N, C-alpha and C positions, 0 to 999 in steps of 0.2 A: 649209035649216035643219032641217027635219024629218028629213032623211037623217042629219045629224050627231047629232041626239038619239037616233035609232034605233040608230046605231052605239054611242053611249055606253051605252045601256040594255043592249045585247047584251054589251058588255064587262063591265059590272057583274055581270050575271047569270052570266057564265062565271067571274068571280072568286069570287063567292059560292059557286058550285057546287064550285069547286076547294078552297075553305076547308072547306066541309062535308065534302068527301071526305077531307081531311087530318086533321081532328079525330077522327073515328071510328077512323081507322087508328092515331092516336097512343094513344087510349084502349084500343084492342084490344091494342096492344103492351104497355101497362102492366098490363092485366088478365091477360094470358096469360103469367105468370111460372111457371117450373117449380116447382109446389107441393111435390112429393115431395122434391126436393132441399132446399127451405127447411125442411120438417119434419125431415128427417134432420139438418140442421145444428143446428136448435134442440135436438133430442134429445141430440145429442152434447155440446152445452154444458151441458144440464141434468144429464146423467150425470156429467160432469166435476166440476161444483160439488157434486152430491149426495154423491159419494164423499168429497170433502174434508170436508164438513159432518158426515158420519157418523163420520169419524175424529176430528173435533174434539169434537162434542157427544154422540156416541153414537147408537144407533138410535132411530127414532121420535121425533126431536126437531126435525126441520126438513123442509120440502118446498120444492122449487125449481121455478119455471116461467120459461122464457126465451122472449121474443118478439122476433124480428128483423124490423125494417121494411126491406124491400128494394125495389129497382126493377130493371127490365130494362135492361141496358146498351145504349148506342147502338151499333148494328151498323155496322161500317165499310162504306163504299160498295163496290160490286162493281168489280173491276178490269176495265179495257177488254180486249176480246178481243185476243189476240196476232195480229199480222199474219201473213198467209200467208207461209210460209217462202220461197216462190219470189219474193216481192216483194223488190226491192232487191238482186237477185243481180247479180254482176258477174264478169268474167273476170280482174279484178285482185285477187290475194290481199292481205289485210291481216294485221296482227298477231293479231287475234282472229277472223279469218274462219273460217267452218266450210265445209268442202268438201261440197257437196250431191252433185254429180256431177263426174266428171273435167273440170276446166277451169271449174267454176261454184262460186262462193264466196258465203257469206251472212254478214253482220255482226250477227247477233241473239244470239250466245252470251252477251254481257253482260246483255242484257235477260232472258234465260232464267235466269241465275244469280240476278238480283235478285228474280225472281218466286218462285224456290224458297225463298229466305230469308224472304220475306214470308208464304209459305204455312205456315211452322212456328210462327207466332204464334198462341197460344190465348187465348180470352176466357172469363171466368167466366160461369156461367149467369145470375147476378144480382149486383147491387151492394148492399152493406149501407149503409143510410142511418143507422140507429141501432139499439141493442139495449136492450130493457127487461127487467130481471131482477126477478122478484117472489119474495120469500122469506117463507115462513110459519114462524115459530118458536113453540115451545111457550111457554106463559105463564111457566113457571118460569125461563126464560132472562132474565137481567137486562138492563137497558138498555145498560150498558157492554159486555156481551158481544155484544149485538145490533149495536152500532156497530162493534166489532172484526170481527164476521162480515161486515158490509158492506164494510169495507176489504179483507178477505181475498178476497171474491168479485170485487171490482173489480180487484184485482191478478191474480187467476187468469185472468179473461177479457180483460184489457187494455182495460178500458172507458175511453172518452174522453168526459169531460163536455162538452168543446167541441163534440163531434159531436152531443151530445144523449143520450148513454147515461145510463140511470137505474137505480138499485138501490133497490127499494121493499121495506121490511121491515115485516111485520105479525106481531104476537104474538096467539096464540089458544090456548085449552086443547085439548090433544090427548087422544084417547081412550086408555085404558091399553093397554099392549103386548099383554096377554093377549087383549083383545077384538080387537085387530088380527090376532093369530094365529088366533083362532077364526073370524074372518071370511074367512080364507084357506081355500078348499075343500081344497087339498092337505094343509095342516096339520091341518085337522079330520079328514080321512080317516085320516091317519097316527095321530092321537091316538086315534081310535076303534079302529083296528086293534090298536095296542099295548095299549090299555086292555082289550080283550077277551082278548088273550093273557095279560095279567097276572091278570085275573079267573080264567081257566081254570087258571093255575098255582097261584093261592091255593086254589081249590076242590080241586085235586088234592092239594095238600099237606095240607089239612084231612082229606080222605078217607084219605090215607096215614097221618097221625098217629092217626086213629081206629082204623084197622086194626092199627097197631102196639100201641096201648093194649089193644085187645081181645085180641090175641095174648099180650101180657104178662100180662093177667089170667087167660087160660086156662092159661098155663104155671104161674102162681102157684097156681092152684086145683089143678092136677095135683100140684104139689110138696107142697101142704098135705095132699092125700089120702094121698100116699105117705110123708109124714114120720112118723117114729116118735116118739110122745110118751113122754117119760120124766120120772119124778119122782125126783129125787136130792137128797140132803142133803150139801152140800159140807163142812159142819162135821164130819161123821162120818169124813171121810178116805177114803171109798169112793164110787165112782161106780156108779150103778145101770145095769143092762143096758138094751139097747134094748127098748122096749115097742112092740108093734104097735098101729097105729091101726085101729080097726074102724069100719065104716060102721053108723050107727044108722038108725033110721027117718027117712024123709024126708030122707036125706042128712046127718043129724046125726052127730056124732062121739061115740065112747065110748072111754074109756081103760081098758086092762087092764094092771095092774102086777104083775110077778112078785115073789114073796116071796124071802126070803134063800135058801131051799132050792131055788129054781128052779121051783117049782110056780106055776101061774097060779091066782089066786083066782077063786072062783066066787060065785054068789049073785045077788041082785037088783042092778040097776043103777039109778043115779039121775043127775039132771041137775046138772052143775056150772054155776054161774052162776044157778040158779033161786032164787027167793025161798024156796021151801019148804025147801030143803036148808039155807039159811043159818039158818033158825029151828030146825032139828032138831039139828044138830051145830055146836057153838061151841068153838073152841080156847081153852084157858085160858092166854092170853097177856096179861100186864099191861103197863101203860105203861112200866115200868122196863125191860122186855125189848126195847123197840123198837130201841134202838141195836144190840144184839147180833143181833136178828132181821134188821135191815137188812144187817148185815155178812154174815150167813149166806145171804141171799137175793139180794143184788145181782148175783151172778154166775150166777144161774139163768136159765133161759128164762122170758120173760114169761108163757107159757102155764102153766108150773108155779107161778110166783108167784101167778097169778090164783086157782089152786085154794086156796092157803093164805089169801090175803087175803079170799076170799069167806067163809071160816069164822072170821074173827077178830071179836072184839067191836067194836061200832061206834066207840068212842073209840080203841081200839088201831088199828083199820083207818085211821081218819083220820090218826092220828099217824104211822103207817108210810108212808102214801101221801104225806104232807107232807115226809118226809125223803128220799124218792126224788127224783131229778131229773125234770124235766117230760117229757123224752122217754121215759124208762122208765115213768113213771106212765101216759102216754098208751097205751103198748103194753099195759100190764097191763089198763087199762080196756077196750081193744078186745078182748082175749082174754076178759074177763069177760062181754062182750056176746055172745060166741059160745056157742051151745048145745052142750054136750058131756056125755057120760055117763061117770061114774066109779063103780065098785062101792063099796058101803058099807064093806066090809072094808078097802079101800085107804085111805079117809078116816080110819077108826078107827086104822089103823096109823100114818098120818102124824101124827095127833093125839097118839098116845102117844109116838112118837119125838121130836116137836118139843117137847112139854112136858118130857120127860125131859132133853133136851139143854139146854133153857133153864134149868131148875131146878138142873142140876148144873154149869153153865158157871161158870168162875172166870177172871177176867182177860179176856184177848183184846185184839185190836187196838183195838176201840172204847174199851176202858178206857184204853189208852195214848193214844189221840187225845183222849179227855176230859181226861186229866191234862195233856197237852201244851197244851191250849187255855187252861189256867190259867197257863202260863209266859209270860214275856216273849218278845219277838221274838228277841233275841240268844240267850237260853237255849234257845229252841226250835231254832234253827239249830245250836247247839253239840250239843244232844242228838241230832239227826239225824246229825250228823257222827260222833259216837261209835257210834251204831247201825250206820252203814255200815262202820266199822272192825271191829266185833265180829260182827255178824250181817247180812251184805249182803242176804240174801233177805228177812229181816224188815224191814230198813231200807227196802228198795225198796217193800214193801207199805205201810209207814207213810208213806213219802214221797209215795206216790201219793194219799194221803188228806189231806195237809197242804198248804195253799195258802201259798206264799211270794211275796215280791216278784219273784223270778226268773221265776216262772210268769206273773205279770201282765205282764211285759215282752213276752210272746208273744201278748197279746190282739190280736184283729183291730181294725182302725181304728175300726169302728163300735162295738165293745164298749168300746174305750179311751175313746171320746168319752163314752159313758154313764158310765163310771167317773169321768172328770174332772169331769163335772157333779155327781157325788154328793158332792164335797168342796169346801170353800171355799178361797179364795185364801190366807188365813193358814195353813190346814192344809197346803196344797201348799208353802208357804214352808218348813215344817218337814220336808217329805218330800223335796223336790228334792235337797238336798245328799247324801242317803244313797243315791240311785239311781245306776245305771250310766250311762255316757255315752250309749249308744244309746237306753235307756229315756227318759232326760232329753230327748234330741233329739225323740223321738216325741211326748212331752207338749208340748214347745215348739211343734211343728208344729200340734198340735190347739188350743192356746190362742190367743185373740186377742192381737194384738201389745201392746195396752194392758195386758192382764192379765199377760203375761209381764214387762213393764216394772215392774209393781207388785211381782211376786215378786222380781225382781232388786234392786229398791230395798229391800225388806224384808231380804233377805239381806245387803245392803251395810251397812245401819245396825244390824241386830241378827241376828247369825249364831246359829242355834239350837244348843243343846247336844246332846250325845250322847243324853241321856235324852229330849229333845224329838224328836229324829230317830227313835228307836226307837218312841216313842209315836205319831208320825205314820205310820210304816210299819204299825204295828198297826191304826190307824184305816183305812188304805187297804185292808189285807187284809180287815178285818172288813166294810168297805163292799162289797168285791168278793164275799165269801161271801154277803152278803145279796142282792146283785143276782143271783147265780147261783141261789139258792134261789127267787127271784121269777121266774126264767126270763127276765130282761131281757138277760143276757149268757151266753155259753157258757164253761164251765169249761175253762181251758187244760190241756193234758197236762203232768204234772210232768217235770222234767229228771232223767234218771237219773244218779246219781253226780255231781251238780253240785257239791255242797259238798265231796265228797272230793277233787275235783280242784283246789280252791282252795289257794293257798299257805298253809303253816302259820303 
């Protein structure tokens, strides 16, 4: 009895030891799965899904993580060792016998072929039990879009819910794209490199521009030093000769003007533009002479006009400067600010000549312009047409000083906008029918659509008469002249022989 118990105990111990040996071997087989192949497989799935989501949602909108639960496959049992070829030999040949030596045959060819076919079978390094896909979407992706994304991912990876495959979608706010790019060291380095290059280019351009400006200023100064200052009176019909510019003290300029006989005047010199000279010599020019004086001087150089303006009475000076356009006035003021030296005899000669011409002048283009300003618009155009037929040169000079609606048609878009705002819609309703097609289209393009509809409605129910249209054109031209004097718009150049080419 004791012997039986001892045998039973020994058998149980051996069984327990065999089980303990089998369980660690099974756990070792499960734990030692090829990890590198598993990671490569998961990365391939992640890249596949990420590319599709980028094409659907755009960059920086989704992140994908794939986890594959795998297990090591059951390895097939090892095949029994092949028998020794000399076993089972016989001297009787069969249909599939292999002749080992002359007269000795073996029947193992079939078994050899079966073994070769079984050796070509391959086994995966692991078996996939299930796949867990985790997708993190940006918060701005809607729930419906998130559901569609889950279906798309399940279709791409051929997930099987029966097997336990899961697609988990979570929405969270993503950081801005620019922060993501800045966090990339390669992109930050590229941005820094090109930023420094751009800064160097900008600084180089600034230095080059400063050098060009300084060069231009130097060339202008050299031209001013070499320029001959001349004082001529265009109303006398003769042009004065070139007068040399001399250097005064401290780099200041002085002007020496030749007399009619060709001799250079001598004597003391005095400063043009100085306050003392303005108090000593004053030209006797009255306010009524301002239009004629403007006509006489507007073709002169600003430096020469500055000498005369500096010696005018204050009220006449203000009136004359107000009738000049802003650009010419600014040039005159700049020349008045420049210190120059002119001999007293020259100023006295200019004073006598100017007063004699102004007191003896009769008529002139300013008188014609003053007279034409009192005419109506149609009469003014007819008068210019007659002038062009009889005296083309005089008509061209007069036409250059008369502003007509044809001139306003060539205003710049900005100036035209200022002119449109200077008149009311009822006034434009009287003007529009008298304008040319191109001018009318430009005004229509500048006006709001609602304003143009009001004008069309006014024209539909109450068409203006010819007198109203002429009065409207006169208002438009008067408003344009006022804006030109104020310097708000630029005076357009007159059309040469425009009216003469019109059909009779």
